[in-house]
BAGULUM-539023 format. One line per 2 residues: number of its first residue (from 1); their letters; for each residue z, y, x of C-alpha. Coordinates in nm, 3 decimals, decimal comma. Layout:
BEGIN
NUM> a> Z Y X; ...;
***
This chain:
BEGIN
1> ms> -7,146 -5,671 -8,642; -6,848 -5,714 -8,398;
3> vg> -6,634 -5,389 -8,360; -6,371 -5,497 -8,157;
5> ri> -6,189 -5,745 -7,991; -5,842 -5,809 -7,997;
7> hp> -5,635 -5,924 -7,653; -5,276 -6,074 -7,679;
9> rg> -5,047 -5,923 -7,452; -4,776 -6,158 -7,477;
11> qg> -4,592 -6,459 -7,663; -4,304 -6,409 -7,885;
13> gr> -4,034 -6,603 -7,883; -3,973 -6,887 -8,183;
15> gt> -3,741 -6,683 -8,438; -3,828 -6,341 -8,328;
17> pd> -4,209 -6,323 -8,282; -4,358 -5,990 -8,186;
19> qm> -4,571 -5,854 -8,461; -4,988 -5,801 -8,405;
21> kl> -5,059 -5,505 -8,623; -5,430 -5,368 -8,664;
23> kn> -5,351 -5,009 -8,634; -5,471 -4,718 -8,861;
25> ll> -5,645 -4,937 -9,178; -5,351 -4,963 -9,444;
27> pw> -5,473 -4,668 -9,637; -5,796 -4,825 -9,740;
29> lv> -5,783 -5,156 -9,654; -5,632 -5,484 -9,855;
31> tg> -5,557 -5,791 -9,638; -5,561 -6,138 -9,733;
33> aa> -5,299 -6,256 -9,472; -4,942 -6,404 -9,552;
35> vv> -4,784 -6,405 -9,245; -4,688 -6,189 -8,940;
37> ag> -4,630 -6,378 -8,633; -4,709 -6,495 -8,271;
39> at> -4,858 -6,200 -8,027; -4,893 -5,867 -7,952;
41> ga> -5,236 -5,658 -7,947; -5,423 -5,353 -7,969;
43> ad> -5,730 -5,274 -8,157; -6,027 -5,026 -8,141;
45> ps> -5,832 -4,677 -8,100; -6,122 -4,487 -8,311;
47> fp> -5,953 -4,498 -8,633; -5,718 -4,232 -8,762;
49> pr> -5,362 -4,299 -8,708; -5,270 -4,390 -9,066;
51> ga> -5,051 -4,699 -9,046; -5,091 -5,071 -8,978;
53> vp> -5,166 -5,387 -9,099; -5,032 -5,709 -9,045;
55> vg> -5,316 -5,990 -8,937; -5,140 -6,338 -8,836;
57> st> -5,073 -6,478 -8,528; -5,288 -6,537 -8,207;
59> pv> -5,560 -6,322 -8,340; -5,914 -6,334 -8,139;
61> sl> -6,183 -6,147 -8,273; -6,203 -5,845 -8,526;
63> aa> -6,594 -5,822 -8,716; -6,757 -5,610 -8,976;
65> vd> -6,870 -5,793 -9,262; -6,955 -5,788 -9,614;
67> pn> -6,855 -6,114 -9,782; -6,816 -5,967 -10,155;
69> dd> -7,178 -5,794 -10,144; -7,032 -5,455 -10,235;
71> ak> -7,210 -5,273 -9,973; -6,888 -5,158 -9,809;
73> vd> -6,810 -5,255 -9,481; -6,473 -5,486 -9,468;
75> fa> -6,329 -5,669 -9,192; -6,241 -5,969 -9,044;
77> vt> -6,000 -6,112 -8,766; -6,005 -6,430 -8,654;
79> ga> -5,772 -6,647 -8,498; -5,722 -7,044 -8,371;
81> ry> -5,654 -7,143 -8,695; -5,685 -6,881 -8,957;
83> lt> -5,946 -6,591 -9,098; -5,788 -6,276 -9,229;
85> sl> -6,000 -6,031 -9,474; -5,967 -5,683 -9,459;
87> rq> -6,182 -5,499 -9,750; -6,187 -5,143 -9,872;
89> ts> -6,023 -5,082 -10,205; -6,158 -4,804 -10,467;
91> sm> -5,984 -4,515 -10,526; -6,012 -4,566 -10,887;
93> pp> -5,783 -4,573 -11,088; -5,578 -4,294 -10,962;
95> lv> -5,207 -4,370 -10,851; -5,002 -4,102 -11,000;
97> ta> -4,650 -3,996 -10,949; -4,400 -4,163 -11,203;
99> rt> -4,217 -3,921 -11,453; -3,804 -3,775 -11,295;
101> la> -3,586 -3,876 -11,599; -3,344 -3,570 -11,575;
103> gr> -2,970 -3,716 -11,682; -3,090 -4,098 -11,653;
105> vd> -2,855 -4,268 -11,375; -2,947 -4,560 -11,245;
107> av> -2,752 -4,902 -11,236; -2,594 -4,944 -10,884;
109> fa> -2,415 -5,198 -10,748; -2,284 -5,208 -10,353;
111> tr> -2,225 -5,475 -10,127; -1,997 -5,485 -9,819;
113> gr> -2,281 -5,682 -9,634; -2,651 -5,604 -9,511;
115> it> -2,870 -5,741 -9,782; -3,128 -5,989 -9,604;
117> kl> -3,265 -6,158 -9,901; -3,298 -6,115 -10,292;
119> aa> -3,381 -6,319 -10,604; -3,390 -6,197 -10,979;
121> da> -3,366 -6,321 -11,284; -3,382 -6,148 -11,665;
123> nr> -3,042 -5,904 -11,584; -2,930 -6,087 -11,307;
125> va> -2,979 -6,085 -10,925; -2,852 -6,227 -10,634;
127> vi> -2,895 -6,122 -10,238; -2,782 -6,284 -9,917;
129> ta> -2,534 -6,057 -9,719; -2,447 -6,066 -9,394;
131> tn> -2,029 -5,926 -9,275; -1,882 -5,996 -8,964;
133> ak> -1,558 -6,099 -9,116; -1,426 -6,409 -8,893;
135> rt> -1,392 -6,632 -9,208; -1,718 -6,615 -9,329;
137> rg> -2,101 -6,637 -9,164; -2,206 -6,423 -9,465;
139> rv> -2,200 -6,466 -9,892; -2,431 -6,518 -10,176;
141> vv> -2,354 -6,244 -10,408; -2,492 -6,255 -10,762;
143> wt> -2,454 -5,949 -10,986; -2,525 -5,908 -11,355;
145> ap> -2,649 -5,564 -11,446; -2,583 -5,312 -11,546;
147> gr> -2,225 -5,389 -11,561; -1,964 -5,452 -11,283;
149> ks> -1,950 -5,857 -11,281; -2,040 -6,057 -10,962;
151> ts> -1,964 -6,343 -10,831; -1,984 -6,458 -10,471;
153> fn> -2,015 -6,779 -10,262; -1,954 -6,800 -9,875;
155> lr> -2,199 -6,923 -9,642; -2,074 -7,146 -9,392;
157> dg> -2,379 -7,347 -9,258; -2,664 -7,335 -9,056;
159> gg> -2,716 -7,237 -8,735; -2,762 -7,463 -8,410;
161> sl> -3,013 -7,367 -8,146; -3,272 -7,253 -8,382;
163> ce> -3,067 -6,938 -8,541; -2,747 -6,728 -8,538;
165> gg> -2,563 -6,884 -8,833; -2,515 -6,747 -9,171;
167> ps> -2,761 -6,500 -9,339; -3,021 -6,547 -9,046;
169> cv> -3,039 -6,896 -9,118; -3,128 -6,881 -9,517;
171> de> -3,510 -6,930 -9,577; -3,574 -6,904 -9,958;
173> la> -3,301 -6,784 -10,232; -3,393 -6,828 -10,625;
175> lg> -3,171 -6,792 -10,951; -3,268 -6,995 -11,266;
177> ag> -3,102 -7,286 -11,490; -2,772 -7,100 -11,483;
179> ev> -2,710 -7,192 -11,083; -2,869 -6,955 -10,782;
181> aw> -2,974 -7,196 -10,520; -3,066 -7,116 -10,145;
183> lf> -3,244 -7,308 -9,843; -3,127 -7,316 -9,518;
185> rt> -3,179 -7,460 -9,173; -3,015 -7,592 -8,882;
187> gg> -3,075 -7,809 -8,564; -3,188 -7,821 -8,213;
189> ns> -3,471 -8,014 -8,067; -3,548 -8,132 -8,437;
191> le> -3,540 -7,909 -8,743; -3,297 -7,997 -9,043;
193> lf> -3,362 -7,847 -9,385; -3,103 -7,827 -9,698;
195> vv> -3,060 -7,702 -10,055; -2,774 -7,595 -10,161;
197> aa> -2,726 -7,490 -10,521; -2,419 -7,365 -10,722;
199> kl> -2,312 -7,312 -11,099; -2,285 -6,948 -11,221;
201> sg> -2,008 -7,074 -11,448; -1,792 -7,153 -11,152;
203> ga> -1,703 -7,437 -10,880; -1,798 -7,441 -10,523;
205> pk> -2,198 -7,467 -10,374; -2,332 -7,855 -10,359;
207> yv> -2,546 -7,992 -10,133; -2,808 -8,126 -10,365;
209> dq> -3,114 -8,219 -10,085; -3,194 -8,234 -9,718;
211> tg> -3,438 -8,364 -9,481; -3,567 -8,309 -9,129;
213> ng> -3,893 -8,286 -8,897; -3,943 -8,235 -8,501;
215> yg> -4,017 -7,857 -8,614; -3,728 -7,744 -8,374;
217> ag> -3,739 -7,692 -8,024; -3,985 -7,980 -7,995;
219> yd> -4,233 -7,813 -8,222; -4,368 -8,138 -8,368;
221> pn> -4,434 -8,039 -8,725; -4,396 -8,419 -8,802;
223> gg> -4,145 -8,544 -9,085; -4,018 -8,405 -9,375;
225> wl> -4,024 -8,051 -9,571; -3,848 -7,847 -9,811;
227> gq> -4,008 -7,512 -9,905; -4,127 -7,293 -10,200;
229> ll> -3,778 -7,287 -10,390; -3,824 -7,048 -10,695;
231> gg> -3,636 -6,979 -11,021; -3,647 -6,828 -11,352;
233> gs> -3,501 -6,852 -11,710; -3,417 -7,247 -11,785;
235> ll> -3,603 -7,339 -11,416; -3,528 -7,379 -11,108;
237> ay> -3,759 -7,580 -10,877; -3,924 -7,659 -10,521;
239> nt> -4,160 -7,849 -10,318; -4,110 -8,093 -10,099;
241> wt> -4,379 -8,258 -9,883; -4,410 -8,491 -9,550;
243> ic> -4,643 -8,398 -9,260; -4,833 -8,683 -9,040;
245> et> -5,075 -8,541 -8,785; -5,169 -8,630 -8,474;
247> ld> -5,068 -8,429 -8,166; -5,202 -8,637 -7,877;
249> ph> -5,577 -8,716 -7,905; -5,492 -8,986 -7,648;
251> ep> -5,198 -9,122 -7,871; -5,329 -9,128 -8,185;
253> ra> -5,054 -9,148 -8,465; -5,128 -9,399 -8,746;
255> cp> -5,076 -9,186 -9,063; -5,081 -9,278 -9,414;
257> pt> -5,371 -9,070 -9,618; -5,303 -8,706 -9,615;
259> dp> -5,470 -8,411 -9,703; -5,686 -8,270 -9,455;
261> at> -5,657 -7,926 -9,489; -5,242 -7,941 -9,530;
263> hh> -5,218 -8,309 -9,323; -4,956 -8,344 -9,582;
265> vl> -4,899 -8,684 -9,669; -5,035 -8,724 -10,033;
267> ae> -4,781 -8,937 -10,169; -4,493 -8,784 -10,076;
269> er> -4,593 -8,448 -10,219; -4,356 -8,354 -10,503;
271> lv> -4,230 -8,101 -10,715; -3,895 -8,119 -10,773;
273> ri> -3,605 -7,971 -11,072; -3,278 -7,872 -11,013;
275> aa> -3,057 -7,913 -11,344; -2,696 -7,924 -11,339;
277> nr> -2,704 -7,965 -10,959; -2,870 -8,271 -11,003;
279> la> -3,224 -8,354 -10,930; -3,549 -8,439 -11,078;
281> vv> -3,899 -8,558 -10,936; -4,127 -8,428 -11,213;
283> rr> -4,450 -8,414 -11,029; -4,619 -8,635 -10,743;
285> ga> -4,903 -8,626 -10,516; -5,193 -8,338 -10,429;
287> gs> -5,144 -8,166 -10,773; -4,757 -8,108 -10,750;
289> yr> -4,799 -7,869 -10,452; -4,787 -7,575 -10,397;
291> ls> -4,513 -7,411 -10,642; -4,603 -7,050 -10,650;
293> av> -4,440 -6,959 -10,949; -4,152 -7,028 -11,205;
295> gg> -4,091 -6,828 -11,537; -4,079 -6,863 -11,924;
297> gr> -4,051 -7,232 -11,910; -4,337 -7,328 -11,686;
299> ma> -4,398 -7,400 -11,342; -4,749 -7,279 -11,160;
301> ve> -4,891 -7,477 -10,866; -5,171 -7,348 -10,700;
303> ta> -5,371 -7,617 -10,507; -5,705 -7,569 -10,373;
305> ga> -5,753 -7,200 -10,542; -5,661 -7,345 -10,894;
307> vt> -5,361 -7,231 -11,117; -5,217 -7,530 -11,316;
309> lf> -4,876 -7,437 -11,529; -4,669 -7,735 -11,609;
311> ap> -4,382 -7,776 -11,860; -4,027 -7,833 -11,725;
313> sg> -4,097 -8,216 -11,815; -4,388 -8,220 -11,546;
315> sr> -4,653 -8,232 -11,806; -4,988 -8,035 -11,762;
317> va> -5,002 -7,693 -12,017; -5,281 -7,515 -11,866;
319> ti> -5,554 -7,519 -11,579; -5,711 -7,183 -11,450;
321> aa> -5,999 -7,230 -11,246; -6,084 -7,106 -10,868;
323> vn> -6,250 -6,824 -10,842; -6,530 -6,851 -10,549;
325> gd> -6,476 -6,588 -10,288; -6,160 -6,458 -10,454;
327> ps> -5,889 -6,648 -10,424; -5,517 -6,549 -10,524;
329> ra> -5,309 -6,345 -10,307; -4,979 -6,377 -10,511;
331> ia> -4,882 -6,508 -10,868; -4,632 -6,429 -11,166;
333> ls> -4,506 -6,592 -11,420; -4,346 -6,480 -11,741;
335> rt> -4,307 -6,562 -12,096; -4,602 -6,389 -12,190;
337> rl> -4,796 -6,344 -11,900; -4,972 -6,540 -11,614;
339> ai> -5,027 -6,246 -11,339; -5,285 -6,342 -11,041;
341> ar> -5,352 -6,086 -10,800; -5,694 -6,131 -10,601;
343> tl> -5,849 -5,912 -10,350; -5,915 -5,588 -10,566;
345> tl> -5,768 -5,695 -10,921; -5,452 -5,802 -11,104;
347> dl> -5,618 -6,101 -11,368; -5,391 -6,170 -11,668;
349> yd> -5,367 -6,478 -11,862; -5,154 -6,640 -12,135;
351> pa> -4,975 -6,881 -12,021; -4,939 -7,123 -12,291;
353> tg> -5,353 -7,183 -12,308; -5,479 -7,021 -11,943;
355> te> -5,713 -6,819 -12,165; -5,753 -6,471 -11,931;
357> vq> -5,634 -6,180 -12,155; -5,753 -5,894 -11,870;
359> si> -5,877 -5,822 -11,536; -5,734 -5,477 -11,398;
361> pl> -5,879 -5,294 -11,080; -5,616 -5,168 -10,872;
363> gp> -5,767 -4,931 -10,704; -5,538 -4,800 -10,415;
365> aa> -5,256 -5,052 -10,505; -5,456 -5,348 -10,431;
367> al> -5,312 -5,357 -10,071; -4,946 -5,400 -10,245;
369> ql> -4,802 -5,739 -10,284; -4,736 -5,850 -10,648;
371> ag> -4,414 -5,826 -10,737; -4,321 -5,948 -11,045;
373> vn> -4,470 -5,940 -11,439; -4,304 -5,895 -11,792;
375> sk> -4,460 -5,851 -12,139; -4,512 -5,513 -12,097;
377> la> -4,540 -5,433 -11,743; -4,647 -5,570 -11,359;
379> ml> -4,492 -5,471 -11,024; -4,666 -5,407 -10,638;
381> rg> -4,477 -5,305 -10,386; -4,523 -5,211 -10,047;
383> ps> -4,319 -5,122 -9,728; -4,229 -4,773 -9,873;
385> rl> -4,398 -4,749 -10,231; -4,304 -4,945 -10,583;
387> vl> -4,591 -4,902 -10,830; -4,574 -5,003 -11,156;
389> vr> -4,894 -5,086 -11,393; -4,875 -5,057 -11,787;
391> ls> -5,054 -5,327 -11,941; -5,126 -5,167 -12,260;
393> dt> -5,345 -4,912 -12,093; -5,345 -5,040 -11,715;
395> kq> -5,226 -4,674 -11,625; -5,041 -4,688 -11,272;
397> is> -4,756 -4,471 -11,141; -4,596 -4,465 -10,824;
399> lp> -4,230 -4,452 -10,838; -4,031 -4,169 -10,663;
401> lr> -3,745 -4,310 -10,456; -3,466 -4,168 -10,303;
403> sg> -3,460 -4,003 -10,020; -3,289 -4,180 -9,672;
405> pa> -3,272 -4,576 -9,648; -3,305 -4,612 -10,027;
407> at> -3,698 -4,437 -9,972; -3,808 -4,775 -9,794;
409> pl> -3,665 -5,052 -10,031; -3,611 -5,399 -9,836;
411> ya> -3,657 -5,634 -10,179; -3,758 -5,562 -10,516;
413> rl> -3,855 -5,766 -10,840; -3,954 -5,693 -11,174;
415> te> -3,781 -5,940 -11,454; -3,825 -5,984 -11,828;
417> ag> -3,533 -5,740 -11,764; -3,620 -5,479 -11,557;
419> lf> -3,653 -5,384 -11,224; -3,433 -5,472 -10,953;
421> ya> -3,492 -5,345 -10,592; -3,231 -5,315 -10,242;
423> yn> -3,176 -5,139 -9,950; -2,921 -5,115 -9,680;
425> mp> -2,686 -4,844 -9,567; -2,617 -4,921 -9,222;
427> ra> -2,328 -4,612 -9,168; -2,161 -4,684 -9,488;
429> sa> -1,852 -4,898 -9,508; -2,055 -5,116 -9,791;
431> kg> -2,348 -5,156 -9,626; -2,583 -5,273 -9,936;
433> ri> -2,722 -5,138 -10,224; -2,907 -5,304 -10,561;
435> vf> -3,058 -5,075 -10,792; -3,125 -5,189 -11,167;
437> ep> -3,384 -4,997 -11,429; -3,415 -5,151 -11,759;
439> na> -3,786 -5,166 -11,890; -3,736 -4,912 -12,154;
441> kl> -3,648 -4,646 -11,827; -3,915 -4,774 -11,651;
443> la> -4,164 -4,729 -11,952; -4,016 -4,389 -11,976;
445> rf> -4,154 -4,259 -11,648; -4,509 -4,306 -11,767;
***
């Protein structure tokens, strides 16, 4: 049954796309979409005004469906090249407010510039900061919590007609293997991508990889790509791939064998490790893409719904088969747990064997995004909420955040050491704030 149709009202410019949202569904629906971009539109206004859900670019229609046969009305939004599912969540298990711990002060680190990206590993956190200083376009700042020790690197590259330069051109950030790495873009008609890495022990950042394609002002995706830059523990890794697809049916392009789902050239898909500013290709072919999580000395690659764990050498450790009708929404990996967030559950596996350990119903927290797992906790985050799940008994708590800007953390990550989250103070002289709570304090909140 169709319950509404979405009519685009305008197309956003590249780099600053308008956001299309289905209003009033967030409190009880969970989205399967991962991106928000493209056009603006309006949905049936009969729902009570309670929030918003991003559903992707160029939406076409909205329909009532029941794909999981649970006798509950769900929704599907279709677009030119995607389908977004929105499903009702259960009110159980209950979500309670975490305990306030009197006398326990958080470790807080301030940055001069506003924070635009965050990555964390163990008791370290890295952020990209934007600054108005003329001598730099921004910085990468690495803080070792809970002390005051920090290291910073200037951003001097990026820009062109595709972005303003500096922090706005950095798309990915990662920590691992004693290094911090970031991926930035530049270009004009073409798009150029670079990976830069810097040793935390000292020394200047170095370019470790670069490629290019036509997806600048020319909007031609064909060419080389870099992405999925992730790190944790002793590992820092990313994917490289090549796209070859026919854009004009009257002028067919001669392409080597490609994956029909992604248009990637199969022979060019690679899983690459960074170690001491050097590269090592550890896997090639379709099974090397898409890197989804790194941690505990392993790398998790999701291909066609199945998740395969690889050792640093690229040898296969274990494989978790795809679940028909219930694909993963996000993946997190630690030394003792592989966590896969599905539509309504958080499924936990032994990363050494791939054996399922437990499946946790998420209830109201199913609409949130998985943001980390360790041996005792998992964390999910939303626009204005952080939820912790205690793995021993599956109890869930919502963390009380400070008032003001701290009530809406921009970024949050759970590591083996604890929780990092960041927010900005626009009127303060030091505009960025990073908060760290160790695992012991988080567990005491239950």
